[in-house]
C-alpha atoms as one frame of an Amber mdcrd trajectory, in Angstrom:
protein
  -7.785   4.246 -12.301  -9.921   4.751  -9.173  -7.307   4.428  -5.671  -8.309
   6.289  -3.151  -6.221   6.082   0.299  -8.053   5.477   3.466  -7.125   5.233
   7.549  -8.765   1.678   8.369 -10.244   3.552  11.465 -12.230   5.393   9.438
 -15.978   3.712   8.874 -16.536   1.122   6.197 -18.671   2.728   2.811 -20.160
   1.352   0.081 -18.200   4.195  -1.864 -15.052   2.106  -1.220 -15.190  -0.260
  -3.641 -13.247  -3.466  -2.744 -11.145  -2.789   0.872  -7.333  -3.873   0.532
  -4.931  -3.665   3.827  -1.015  -2.093   2.557  -0.463  -2.853   6.438   2.155
  -5.897   6.727   0.768  -5.377  10.269  -2.661  -6.138  11.675  -4.108  -3.089
  12.741  -4.408  -2.076  16.880  -8.217  -2.788  17.668  -9.947  -3.603  14.714
 -11.571  -6.919  13.871 -11.083  -8.690  10.880 -15.498  -8.393  10.378 -14.752
  -4.177  11.141 -12.302  -3.928   8.470 -14.589  -5.949   5.775 -11.391  -6.802
   4.084 -11.290  -7.973   0.085  -7.371  -8.583   0.467  -4.825  -8.298   2.349
  -0.770  -8.393  -0.134   1.206  -8.569   2.353   3.870  -8.899  -0.376   3.040
  -5.028  -1.454   3.767  -3.854   2.565   7.083  -2.887   3.176   9.215  -5.417
   5.121   9.992  -5.379   8.593  13.153  -4.121   8.679  12.769  -0.988   5.909
   9.131  -0.570   8.386  11.047  -0.154  11.718  13.837   1.679   9.872  11.619
   4.510   8.971   9.950   4.581  11.804  13.109   5.771  13.504  12.976   9.172
  12.051  10.047   9.913   8.991  11.105  12.809   8.270  14.176  13.232   7.859
  13.876   9.298   5.797  11.270  10.144   3.352  12.640  10.521   0.600  15.590
   7.742   1.169  11.938   5.493   1.990  10.349   5.876  -0.901  13.417   4.685
  -2.863  13.958   1.769  -0.835  10.639   0.926  -1.267   9.879   1.271  -4.545
  13.034  -1.255  -5.151  11.560  -3.761  -2.959   7.896  -3.557  -4.784  10.433
  -3.578  -8.569  10.516  -8.189  -7.796   6.792  -8.025  -6.934   5.683  -7.261
 -10.391   2.408 -10.011 -10.705   0.561  -8.120  -7.252   1.313  -5.390  -8.442
  -0.239  -5.885 -11.920  -3.461  -7.719 -10.166  -3.816  -4.882  -7.997  -3.307
  -3.091 -11.227  -5.255  -5.006 -13.413  -8.808  -4.924 -10.189  -8.412  -0.487
 -10.528  -8.903  -0.927 -13.970 -11.920  -3.154 -13.049 -13.452  -1.001 -10.348
 -12.144   1.382  -7.391 -10.497   0.076  -4.649  -9.358   1.363  -1.816  -5.993
   1.246  -0.253  -6.789   0.692   3.996  -2.939   1.713   6.610  -2.969   2.361
   9.747  -0.610   4.938   8.911  -1.442   8.599  10.809   0.979   9.890   8.482
  -1.740  11.111   5.582   1.323  12.586   3.030   4.540  10.917   3.750   3.339
   6.443   4.317   2.948   3.895   2.592   0.162   3.419   1.322   0.458   6.766
  -1.022   4.038   5.371  -2.548   1.724   2.017  -3.288  -0.913   4.211  -5.555
   1.428   6.013  -7.392   3.235   2.895  -8.179  -0.071   1.857  -9.190  -0.986
   4.273 -11.121   2.196   5.142 -13.110   3.041   1.372 -14.126   6.195   1.383
 -12.238   8.831  -0.260 -10.935   9.455  -2.525 -13.270  12.513  -4.991 -13.423
  15.153  -3.999 -15.232  15.547  -6.135 -18.491  17.379  -8.530 -18.397  20.436
  -9.065 -21.263
């Protein structure tokens, strides 16, 4: 799988492959023409409540944010699988406006796409 993360404010490059916005809100100051998106799967972005909670204290809430976001994504298996399938076929770039390069939801999403998790618990 060839998945990279890039800030939406960086220049578009042919090396980006499919450009996928993974933010729930449209980034300020970026036109749709400039963004050159291929997909915007809002169902794979953190919920408004989770995003707002996390941004109150990014450093202290990072570990718990990852767990909560993974729990939200567990209900989005079909959308996750579509991105995994796409990433197996060609390079994809997850685009975000997040300033913190190491502690953002795109990093969590990338890890989940590569690992195949989270999975829904089996029904007994």
